[in-house]
C-alpha positions, 0 to 999 in steps of 0.5 A: 268655572270653579266654585270660588269664581262663582262665589266671587261673582255672587259677591260682586252682585251683592256689592252692586246691589249694596252700591245701588241702595247706598247711592239712593240714600246718598241722593235722598238723604235728608241731612248732610251727615246722612250723605256723609255716612252713605258716601263712606259706605259707597267708598267701602263698597267700591273698595270691597268690589275692587278687592273681589276683582283682585281675588277673582283675577289674581292681579294685585296691581289694584291693591295700592289704588285701594289703599289710596282710596281708603286714605282719601275716603277717611281724610274726606270724611274726617274733614267734612265731619269736622266742618259739619260739627263746627257749623253746628257748634257755631249755630248752637254754641253761643247759647250753650256757652252762656247756659253753662257759664263759659266765656267767649274764647 
């Protein structure tokens, strides 16, 4: 086994450990935003693992799947962040608007 293959296997091991730790944060995260950030990290670790697999095997058929996963992860995170912000704004927004003298639009 070449040195590059050993290095890639070590990288996959480290990514597996990172995935385990981020999954623990996802399960235990006290807030929705903690879970959102950990879900983004899970997606990033999975993409890195897939690309390490591509580097190890030389099979580039997975690359379009990695691009699709990154797009879905970005869109999902953006959508959830928008809904969380809207919920926080609705929860605290009415008092903030009256304090600043803004009207209800």
